[in-house]
C-alpha positions as a LaTeX table, in Angstrom:
\begin{tabular}{lrrr}
\hline
Residue & $x$ (\AA) & $y$ (\AA) & $z$ (\AA) \\
\hline
Met1 & 45.60 & $-152.00$ & $-101.32$ \\
Lys2 & 47.46 & $-150.56$ & $-98.30$ \\
Lys3 & 44.88 & $-147.81$ & $-97.85$ \\
Asn4 & 41.95 & $-150.19$ & $-98.25$ \\
Leu5 & 43.42 & $-152.56$ & $-95.61$ \\
Leu6 & 44.12 & $-149.86$ & $-93.09$ \\
Leu7 & 41.06 & $-147.67$ & $-93.55$ \\
Gly8 & 38.84 & $-150.72$ & $-93.57$ \\
Ala9 & 40.25 & $-152.11$ & $-90.38$ \\
Ala10 & 37.99 & $-150.17$ & $-88.04$ \\
Met11 & 34.87 & $-151.20$ & $-89.93$ \\
Leu12 & 36.06 & $-154.80$ & $-90.36$ \\
Leu13 & 36.65 & $-155.32$ & $-86.66$ \\
Thr14 & 33.70 & $-153.29$ & $-85.38$ \\
Gly15 & 31.11 & $-155.08$ & $-83.26$ \\
Leu16 & 33.37 & $-157.61$ & $-81.56$ \\
Ser17 & 33.05 & $-157.87$ & $-77.82$ \\
Ala18 & 31.68 & $-160.28$ & $-75.15$ \\
Ala19 & 31.53 & $-161.73$ & $-71.38$ \\
Ala20 & 30.10 & $-164.79$ & $-69.34$ \\
Ala21 & 31.14 & $-168.43$ & $-69.32$ \\
Ala22 & 28.28 & $-170.85$ & $-70.01$ \\
Asp23 & 27.47 & $-173.32$ & $-72.74$ \\
Lys24 & 24.77 & $-171.02$ & $-74.09$ \\
Tyr25 & 25.25 & $-167.97$ & $-76.18$ \\
Thr26 & 23.01 & $-165.06$ & $-77.09$ \\
Val27 & 23.86 & $-162.53$ & $-79.80$ \\
Glu28 & 21.66 & $-159.43$ & $-79.71$ \\
Tyr29 & 21.94 & $-157.51$ & $-82.97$ \\
Ile30 & 20.63 & $-153.96$ & $-83.28$ \\
Pro31 & 20.63 & $-152.93$ & $-86.97$ \\
Glu32 & 20.96 & $-149.42$ & $-88.44$ \\
Gly33 & 17.51 & $-149.45$ & $-90.12$ \\
Gly34 & 16.20 & $-149.87$ & $-93.60$ \\
Glu35 & 12.87 & $-150.77$ & $-95.19$ \\
Gly36 & 10.76 & $-153.87$ & $-95.54$ \\
Gln37 & 11.48 & $-157.36$ & $-94.23$ \\
Ile38 & 15.16 & $-158.21$ & $-93.59$ \\
Asn39 & 16.73 & $-161.59$ & $-93.54$ \\
Tyr40 & 19.38 & $-161.96$ & $-90.83$ \\
Leu41 & 21.74 & $-164.92$ & $-90.72$ \\
Leu42 & 24.32 & $-166.01$ & $-88.11$ \\
Lys43 & 26.96 & $-168.10$ & $-89.88$ \\
Asn44 & 30.18 & $-169.89$ & $-89.12$ \\
Met45 & 32.85 & $-167.65$ & $-90.63$ \\
Asp46 & 35.09 & $-170.55$ & $-91.57$ \\
Thr47 & 32.70 & $-173.13$ & $-92.95$ \\
Gly48 & 29.94 & $-170.78$ & $-94.12$ \\
Met49 & 27.32 & $-172.99$ & $-92.29$ \\
Thr50 & 24.18 & $-171.12$ & $-91.20$ \\
Leu51 & 23.54 & $-171.43$ & $-87.50$ \\
Asp52 & 20.42 & $-169.31$ & $-87.20$ \\
Ser53 & 18.11 & $-167.39$ & $-89.48$ \\
Ile54 & 15.64 & $-164.65$ & $-88.58$ \\
Val55 & 13.30 & $-162.57$ & $-90.76$ \\
Ala56 & 12.22 & $-159.35$ & $-89.13$ \\
Pro57 & 11.03 & $-155.83$ & $-90.03$ \\
Ala58 & 13.79 & $-153.43$ & $-90.92$ \\
Gly59 & 15.12 & $-151.73$ & $-87.79$ \\
Asp60 & 13.90 & $-154.35$ & $-85.34$ \\
Lys61 & 16.36 & $-155.89$ & $-82.92$ \\
Val62 & 17.05 & $-159.59$ & $-83.56$ \\
Val63 & 18.41 & $-162.17$ & $-81.13$ \\
Phe64 & 20.34 & $-165.30$ & $-82.05$ \\
Lys65 & 20.54 & $-168.10$ & $-79.46$ \\
Gly66 & 22.31 & $-171.39$ & $-79.28$ \\
Glu67 & 24.84 & $-173.55$ & $-77.54$ \\
Val68 & 28.59 & $-173.56$ & $-78.04$ \\
Thr69 & 31.26 & $-175.96$ & $-76.76$ \\
Asp70 & 34.34 & $-174.08$ & $-78.08$ \\
Ala71 & 34.36 & $-170.50$ & $-79.21$ \\
Phe72 & 34.48 & $-170.01$ & $-82.99$ \\
Pro73 & 34.47 & $-167.10$ & $-85.51$ \\
Gly74 & 31.05 & $-166.04$ & $-86.82$ \\
Ile75 & 29.48 & $-163.62$ & $-89.27$ \\
Ile76 & 26.16 & $-161.76$ & $-89.14$ \\
Thr77 & 24.74 & $-161.11$ & $-92.60$ \\
Val78 & 21.95 & $-158.73$ & $-93.52$ \\
Asn79 & 20.12 & $-159.66$ & $-96.78$ \\
Gly80 & 23.17 & $-161.67$ & $-97.84$ \\
Lys81 & 25.77 & $-159.03$ & $-97.08$ \\
Thr82 & 28.23 & $-159.27$ & $-94.23$ \\
Ala83 & 27.35 & $-156.80$ & $-91.48$ \\
Ser84 & 29.49 & $-157.88$ & $-88.50$ \\
Tyr85 & 32.30 & $-160.31$ & $-87.70$ \\
Ile86 & 31.92 & $-161.75$ & $-84.22$ \\
Ile87 & 33.27 & $-164.52$ & $-82.04$ \\
Val88 & 30.55 & $-166.91$ & $-81.00$ \\
Glu89 & 31.26 & $-167.83$ & $-77.36$ \\
Pro90 & 29.33 & $-168.43$ & $-74.16$ \\
Gly91 & 27.57 & $-165.36$ & $-72.82$ \\
His92 & 25.54 & $-162.40$ & $-74.04$ \\
Leu93 & 26.93 & $-160.27$ & $-76.85$ \\
Ile94 & 25.25 & $-157.01$ & $-77.99$ \\
Val95 & 26.18 & $-155.72$ & $-81.43$ \\
Asn96 & 24.76 & $-152.25$ & $-82.04$ \\
Asp97 & 25.41 & $-151.38$ & $-85.64$ \\
Ala98 & 23.30 & $-148.29$ & $-85.35$ \\
Glu99 & 25.75 & $-146.76$ & $-82.83$ \\
Gly100 & 28.84 & $-148.68$ & $-83.97$ \\
Lys101 & 29.22 & $-150.27$ & $-80.55$ \\
Ala102 & 29.43 & $-153.80$ & $-79.20$ \\
Gly103 & 29.83 & $-155.35$ & $-75.76$ \\
Gly104 & 29.82 & $-158.57$ & $-73.98$ \\
Thr105 & 32.36 & $-161.53$ & $-73.77$ \\
Met106 & 36.09 & $-162.32$ & $-73.35$ \\
Tyr107 & 37.49 & $-162.79$ & $-76.87$ \\
Asn108 & 35.27 & $-160.14$ & $-78.33$ \\
Asp109 & 36.39 & $-157.59$ & $-75.73$ \\
Met110 & 40.01 & $-158.41$ & $-76.51$ \\
Leu111 & 39.32 & $-157.79$ & $-80.21$ \\
Gln112 & 37.56 & $-154.52$ & $-79.38$ \\
Val113 & 40.80 & $-153.24$ & $-77.78$ \\
Ile114 & 42.73 & $-154.15$ & $-80.96$ \\
Asn115 & 39.98 & $-152.50$ & $-83.00$ \\
Thr116 & 40.42 & $-149.25$ & $-81.06$ \\
Arg117 & 44.13 & $-149.25$ & $-81.68$ \\
Ala118 & 43.60 & $-149.98$ & $-85.37$ \\
Ala119 & 41.01 & $-147.16$ & $-85.63$ \\
Ala120 & 43.51 & $-144.74$ & $-84.08$ \\
Leu121 & 46.03 & $-145.68$ & $-86.78$ \\
Ala122 & 43.41 & $-145.22$ & $-89.50$ \\
Thr123 & 42.69 & $-141.71$ & $-88.21$ \\
Arg124 & 46.42 & $-140.90$ & $-88.29$ \\
Phe125 & 46.70 & $-142.35$ & $-91.78$ \\
Arg126 & 43.88 & $-140.14$ & $-93.06$ \\
Ser127 & 45.49 & $-137.00$ & $-91.76$ \\
Ala128 & 49.05 & $-137.87$ & $-92.85$ \\
Gln129 & 50.62 & $-135.17$ & $-95.02$ \\
Thr130 & 53.19 & $-137.22$ & $-96.89$ \\
Glu131 & 53.47 & $-140.61$ & $-98.48$ \\
Glu132 & 56.43 & $-141.39$ & $-96.22$ \\
Glu133 & 54.24 & $-140.68$ & $-93.18$ \\
Gln134 & 51.55 & $-142.97$ & $-94.55$ \\
Glu135 & 54.09 & $-145.73$ & $-95.14$ \\
Ser136 & 55.27 & $-145.43$ & $-91.52$ \\
Ile137 & 51.73 & $-145.59$ & $-90.13$ \\
Tyr138 & 50.88 & $-148.52$ & $-92.36$ \\
Ala139 & 54.02 & $-150.33$ & $-91.11$ \\
Asp140 & 52.73 & $-149.74$ & $-87.49$ \\
Tyr141 & 49.39 & $-151.20$ & $-88.53$ \\
Gln142 & 51.00 & $-154.23$ & $-90.06$ \\
Lys143 & 53.11 & $-154.82$ & $-86.93$ \\
Leu144 & 50.01 & $-154.47$ & $-84.74$ \\
Met145 & 48.10 & $-157.07$ & $-86.78$ \\
Lys146 & 51.07 & $-159.42$ & $-87.05$ \\
Asp147 & 51.85 & $-159.27$ & $-83.36$ \\
Glu148 & 48.28 & $-159.75$ & $-82.21$ \\
Thr149 & 47.68 & $-162.55$ & $-84.75$ \\
Phe150 & 50.72 & $-164.43$ & $-83.49$ \\
Asn151 & 49.80 & $-163.74$ & $-79.86$ \\
Asn152 & 46.27 & $-165.19$ & $-80.40$ \\
Ala153 & 46.96 & $-167.77$ & $-83.09$ \\
Asp154 & 45.55 & $-170.59$ & $-80.96$ \\
Asn155 & 42.12 & $-168.99$ & $-80.46$ \\
Pro156 & 39.31 & $-167.57$ & $-82.69$ \\
Leu157 & 40.57 & $-164.03$ & $-82.19$ \\
Gly158 & 43.79 & $-164.89$ & $-83.95$ \\
Tyr159 & 41.85 & $-166.59$ & $-86.70$ \\
Ile160 & 39.75 & $-163.51$ & $-87.46$ \\
Leu161 & 42.79 & $-161.25$ & $-87.47$ \\
Phe162 & 44.60 & $-163.73$ & $-89.70$ \\
Ile163 & 41.81 & $-164.00$ & $-92.27$ \\
Ser164 & 41.12 & $-160.26$ & $-92.15$ \\
Asn165 & 44.67 & $-159.26$ & $-92.86$ \\
Ala166 & 46.13 & $-162.21$ & $-94.85$ \\
Ser167 & 46.00 & $-160.28$ & $-98.16$ \\
Gly168 & 48.49 & $-157.81$ & $-96.68$ \\
Met169 & 50.88 & $-160.50$ & $-95.36$ \\
Glu170 & 53.85 & $-161.88$ & $-97.08$ \\
Ala171 & 53.60 & $-165.56$ & $-98.09$ \\
Glu172 & 56.57 & $-166.34$ & $-95.80$ \\
Asp173 & 54.80 & $-164.87$ & $-92.83$ \\
Ile174 & 51.67 & $-166.89$ & $-93.55$ \\
Met175 & 53.63 & $-170.13$ & $-93.68$ \\
Asp176 & 55.64 & $-169.18$ & $-90.57$ \\
Leu177 & 52.50 & $-168.44$ & $-88.58$ \\
Val178 & 50.78 & $-171.65$ & $-89.57$ \\
Asn179 & 53.87 & $-173.78$ & $-89.04$ \\
Lys180 & 54.25 & $-172.37$ & $-85.54$ \\
His181 & 50.54 & $-172.79$ & $-84.70$ \\
Ser182 & 49.39 & $-176.03$ & $-86.25$ \\
Ser183 & 45.83 & $-175.60$ & $-84.79$ \\
Leu184 & 45.19 & $-172.98$ & $-87.46$ \\
Lys185 & 45.34 & $-175.75$ & $-90.02$ \\
Asp186 & 42.04 & $-177.04$ & $-88.74$ \\
Tyr187 & 40.27 & $-174.09$ & $-90.39$ \\
Gln188 & 39.17 & $-174.52$ & $-93.96$ \\
Arg189 & 39.91 & $-171.01$ & $-95.02$ \\
Val190 & 43.42 & $-171.19$ & $-93.52$ \\
Gln191 & 44.04 & $-174.35$ & $-95.55$ \\
Lys192 & 43.19 & $-172.31$ & $-98.70$ \\
Leu193 & 45.47 & $-169.50$ & $-97.55$ \\
Val194 & 48.33 & $-171.95$ & $-97.03$ \\
Ala195 & 47.80 & $-173.34$ & $-100.57$ \\
Gly196 & 47.82 & $-169.82$ & $-101.92$ \\
Ala197 & 51.01 & $-168.95$ & $-100.00$ \\
Glu198 & 52.73 & $-172.05$ & $-101.31$ \\
Asn199 & 51.78 & $-171.23$ & $-104.87$ \\
Lys200 & 52.90 & $-167.65$ & $-104.47$ \\
Leu201 & 56.32 & $-168.78$ & $-103.24$ \\
Ala202 & 56.56 & $-171.31$ & $-106.10$ \\
Thr203 & 55.96 & $-168.50$ & $-108.64$ \\
Gly204 & 58.14 & $-165.84$ & $-107.12$ \\
Val205 & 61.08 & $-163.99$ & $-108.68$ \\
Gly206 & 63.57 & $-166.58$ & $-110.00$ \\
Lys207 & 60.98 & $-169.33$ & $-110.44$ \\
Lys208 & 59.61 & $-170.58$ & $-113.77$ \\
Tyr209 & 56.21 & $-169.39$ & $-114.92$ \\
Arg210 & 53.25 & $-171.68$ & $-114.72$ \\
Asp211 & 51.07 & $-172.14$ & $-117.76$ \\
Phe212 & 47.29 & $-172.06$ & $-117.62$ \\
Thr213 & 44.39 & $-172.63$ & $-120.07$ \\
Ile214 & 41.26 & $-170.56$ & $-120.33$ \\
Thr215 & 38.30 & $-171.83$ & $-122.43$ \\
Ala216 & 35.87 & $-169.09$ & $-123.55$ \\
Glu217 & 32.11 & $-169.57$ & $-123.90$ \\
Asp218 & 32.54 & $-169.94$ & $-127.65$ \\
Gly219 & 35.05 & $-172.67$ & $-127.19$ \\
Thr220 & 38.10 & $-170.56$ & $-127.97$ \\
Ile221 & 41.12 & $-171.78$ & $-125.95$ \\
Gln222 & 43.87 & $-169.47$ & $-124.80$ \\
Thr223 & 47.01 & $-170.29$ & $-122.88$ \\
Leu224 & 49.60 & $-168.10$ & $-121.19$ \\
Ser225 & 52.36 & $-169.91$ & $-123.11$ \\
Gln226 & 50.98 & $-168.93$ & $-126.48$ \\
Tyr227 & 51.87 & $-165.29$ & $-125.77$ \\
Leu228 & 55.51 & $-166.15$ & $-124.84$ \\
Lys229 & 57.60 & $-165.53$ & $-127.92$ \\
Glu230 & 61.17 & $-166.54$ & $-128.54$ \\
Gly231 & 63.67 & $-163.90$ & $-127.39$ \\
Arg232 & 61.00 & $-161.58$ & $-125.93$ \\
Tyr233 & 59.86 & $-160.56$ & $-122.49$ \\
Leu234 & 56.20 & $-160.73$ & $-121.45$ \\
Leu235 & 54.59 & $-158.38$ & $-118.92$ \\
Val236 & 51.42 & $-160.06$ & $-117.58$ \\
Asp237 & 48.83 & $-157.83$ & $-115.86$ \\
Phe238 & 46.21 & $-159.67$ & $-113.82$ \\
Trp239 & 43.38 & $-157.15$ & $-113.40$ \\
Ala240 & 39.65 & $-156.50$ & $-113.38$ \\
Ser241 & 37.42 & $-153.65$ & $-114.67$ \\
Trp242 & 36.09 & $-152.86$ & $-111.21$ \\
Cys243 & 39.49 & $-152.64$ & $-109.64$ \\
Gly244 & 40.49 & $-148.99$ & $-109.20$ \\
Pro245 & 44.19 & $-149.69$ & $-108.43$ \\
Cys246 & 44.31 & $-151.94$ & $-111.52$ \\
Arg247 & 43.10 & $-149.20$ & $-113.78$ \\
Arg248 & 45.50 & $-146.69$ & $-112.27$ \\
Gln249 & 48.35 & $-148.98$ & $-113.39$ \\
Ile250 & 47.21 & $-149.01$ & $-117.02$ \\
Pro251 & 48.98 & $-145.66$ & $-117.85$ \\
Val252 & 52.16 & $-147.09$ & $-116.37$ \\
Ile253 & 51.84 & $-150.24$ & $-118.48$ \\
Lys254 & 51.11 & $-148.09$ & $-121.62$ \\
Glu255 & 54.31 & $-146.14$ & $-120.97$ \\
Leu256 & 56.32 & $-149.34$ & $-120.62$ \\
Tyr257 & 54.72 & $-150.78$ & $-123.78$ \\
Glu258 & 55.47 & $-147.75$ & $-125.88$ \\
Gln259 & 59.05 & $-147.48$ & $-124.54$ \\
Tyr260 & 60.08 & $-151.11$ & $-124.78$ \\
His261 & 57.82 & $-152.94$ & $-127.27$ \\
Asp262 & 60.27 & $-152.41$ & $-130.12$ \\
Lys263 & 63.08 & $-153.54$ & $-127.81$ \\
Gly264 & 61.53 & $-156.91$ & $-126.95$ \\
Leu265 & 58.66 & $-156.36$ & $-124.50$ \\
Asp266 & 55.16 & $-157.70$ & $-124.98$ \\
Val267 & 52.19 & $-157.11$ & $-122.75$ \\
Leu268 & 49.29 & $-159.41$ & $-121.93$ \\
Gly269 & 46.20 & $-158.59$ & $-119.85$ \\
Val270 & 44.48 & $-161.36$ & $-117.92$ \\
Ala271 & 41.01 & $-160.43$ & $-116.65$ \\
Val272 & 40.23 & $-162.19$ & $-113.38$ \\
Trp273 & 37.13 & $-162.11$ & $-111.07$ \\
Asp274 & 35.29 & $-160.10$ & $-113.69$ \\
Asp275 & 32.41 & $-160.19$ & $-116.11$ \\
Pro276 & 33.72 & $-160.37$ & $-119.70$ \\
Asp277 & 31.37 & $-157.65$ & $-120.94$ \\
Asp278 & 32.61 & $-155.31$ & $-118.16$ \\
Thr279 & 36.20 & $-156.18$ & $-119.09$ \\
Leu280 & 35.59 & $-155.33$ & $-122.75$ \\
Glu281 & 34.01 & $-151.99$ & $-121.85$ \\
Ala282 & 37.06 & $-151.16$ & $-119.68$ \\
Ile283 & 39.45 & $-152.18$ & $-122.47$ \\
Glu284 & 37.76 & $-149.75$ & $-124.82$ \\
Ala285 & 37.46 & $-146.97$ & $-122.25$ \\
Glu286 & 41.16 & $-147.25$ & $-121.32$ \\
Gly287 & 42.40 & $-147.55$ & $-124.87$ \\
Ile288 & 44.20 & $-150.82$ & $-124.24$ \\
Thr289 & 45.88 & $-152.10$ & $-127.41$ \\
Trp290 & 47.61 & $-155.26$ & $-126.16$ \\
Pro291 & 45.78 & $-158.64$ & $-126.03$ \\
Cys292 & 43.73 & $-159.66$ & $-123.05$ \\
Ile293 & 42.51 & $-163.10$ & $-121.90$ \\
Leu294 & 38.94 & $-162.68$ & $-120.74$ \\
Asp295 & 36.98 & $-164.45$ & $-118.03$ \\
Ala296 & 39.98 & $-166.18$ & $-116.39$ \\
Gln297 & 38.30 & $-165.95$ & $-112.97$ \\
Arg298 & 40.23 & $-167.85$ & $-110.33$ \\
Ile299 & 42.24 & $-170.21$ & $-112.48$ \\
Pro300 & 45.42 & $-168.10$ & $-112.74$ \\
Thr301 & 45.03 & $-166.43$ & $-109.38$ \\
Asp302 & 44.91 & $-169.74$ & $-107.58$ \\
Leu303 & 47.77 & $-171.10$ & $-109.64$ \\
Tyr304 & 49.95 & $-168.09$ & $-108.86$ \\
Gly305 & 48.72 & $-167.51$ & $-105.28$ \\
Ile306 & 47.44 & $-164.05$ & $-106.04$ \\
Pro307 & 45.37 & $-162.77$ & $-103.03$ \\
Gly308 & 44.66 & $-159.34$ & $-104.52$ \\
Ile309 & 44.92 & $-157.35$ & $-107.74$ \\
Pro310 & 46.55 & $-155.72$ & $-109.55$ \\
Cys311 & 49.34 & $-158.32$ & $-109.76$ \\
Ile312 & 51.88 & $-157.64$ & $-112.51$ \\
Ile313 & 54.46 & $-160.26$ & $-113.41$ \\
Leu314 & 57.40 & $-159.93$ & $-115.82$ \\
Ile315 & 58.49 & $-163.20$ & $-117.52$ \\
Gly316 & 61.85 & $-163.47$ & $-119.23$ \\
Pro317 & 62.56 & $-165.10$ & $-122.63$ \\
Asp318 & 63.56 & $-168.35$ & $-120.87$ \\
Gly319 & 60.30 & $-168.49$ & $-118.82$ \\
Thr320 & 61.86 & $-167.21$ & $-115.61$ \\
Ile321 & 59.80 & $-164.74$ & $-113.50$ \\
Leu322 & 61.92 & $-161.61$ & $-113.25$ \\
Ser323 & 59.52 & $-159.27$ & $-111.39$ \\
Arg324 & 56.36 & $-159.76$ & $-109.42$ \\
Asp325 & 53.94 & $-157.55$ & $-107.47$ \\
Gln326 & 55.58 & $-154.23$ & $-108.38$ \\
Gln327 & 53.68 & $-151.10$ & $-109.45$ \\
Gly328 & 54.39 & $-147.57$ & $-110.58$ \\
Asp329 & 58.03 & $-146.45$ & $-110.47$ \\
Glu330 & 59.19 & $-149.69$ & $-108.96$ \\
Leu331 & 57.69 & $-151.64$ & $-111.87$ \\
Lys332 & 59.28 & $-149.27$ & $-114.34$ \\
Ala333 & 62.65 & $-149.71$ & $-112.71$ \\
Glu334 & 62.49 & $-153.51$ & $-112.72$ \\
Val335 & 61.36 & $-153.71$ & $-116.31$ \\
Ala336 & 64.11 & $-151.30$ & $-117.39$ \\
Ala337 & 66.75 & $-153.30$ & $-115.46$ \\
Ala338 & 65.56 & $-156.62$ & $-116.90$ \\
Leu339 & 65.61 & $-155.41$ & $-120.52$ \\
Ala340 & 68.98 & $-153.71$ & $-120.08$ \\
Lys341 & 70.51 & $-157.05$ & $-119.10$ \\
Gly342 & 69.00 & $-158.74$ & $-122.13$ \\
Met343 & 70.20 & $-156.26$ & $-124.61$ \\
\hline
\end{tabular}
């Protein structure tokens, strides 16, 4: 997740710049190319409402026009896929995806400066020779995003930074930011992030697990609680077949299962955000032998405030969460420590 957040930063923030101070805006979008007729949309990033729609031959420049009272975050989509995040504000903004450049108005130009700094960190990250060096660079990236988000929390620039990097923020930081800048609560997506952060804090280490129920297409009902057995620990892996980091944790979980199953550890997979058929194919391909709840979608991830996967949770015999969000050697260490105490 760290690599995806950092290496994706330059692309995520590309095309954000601007100028002028009138009640009218123009967004000139120059695409990379393609074939056939293309459907371009300008949308409100927060509400998802479409502000303008243009159908044009592939490669043709398109121009969105309108009026704006207060600047707000926007998205340009190309045939339904997000192409550029922008700030819709008075003036003339040019987004040149073909050259990876943008230019124009106040908030967008500020974001372009941040984007340049993030891109420099991404370049350093790619050339880093050690994991320790990568960790240090990623910490610099986190500090940059956190500082700039806090500095701009009362304008659309802060909102875009917040939404773009929330999955890499601690729940405490999310709550702190929103509590200090109440205007953020006006955004719909921020309200969802706050709910997620609250749920994550409520299901952290030391808290009791939350039960959930999944009903399959054939009517079969499965609950988390049915896999909790008296006197045994339960390692719950929230994952998806398409998630590379999830599948890289499967050998780790296999090792733990083989080492500790006879000593009181059970494992449960919970497939989220995935197609059941794809999950079943991955289970067979990976040789997973423990049970898995299919097609859970967002039910458990909303309940536990899980912004990204894999998310692995260890639940003790009394229902207390003993470990959360650990992977690799850290996960092995926490499982070993928990079972050692229970023996």
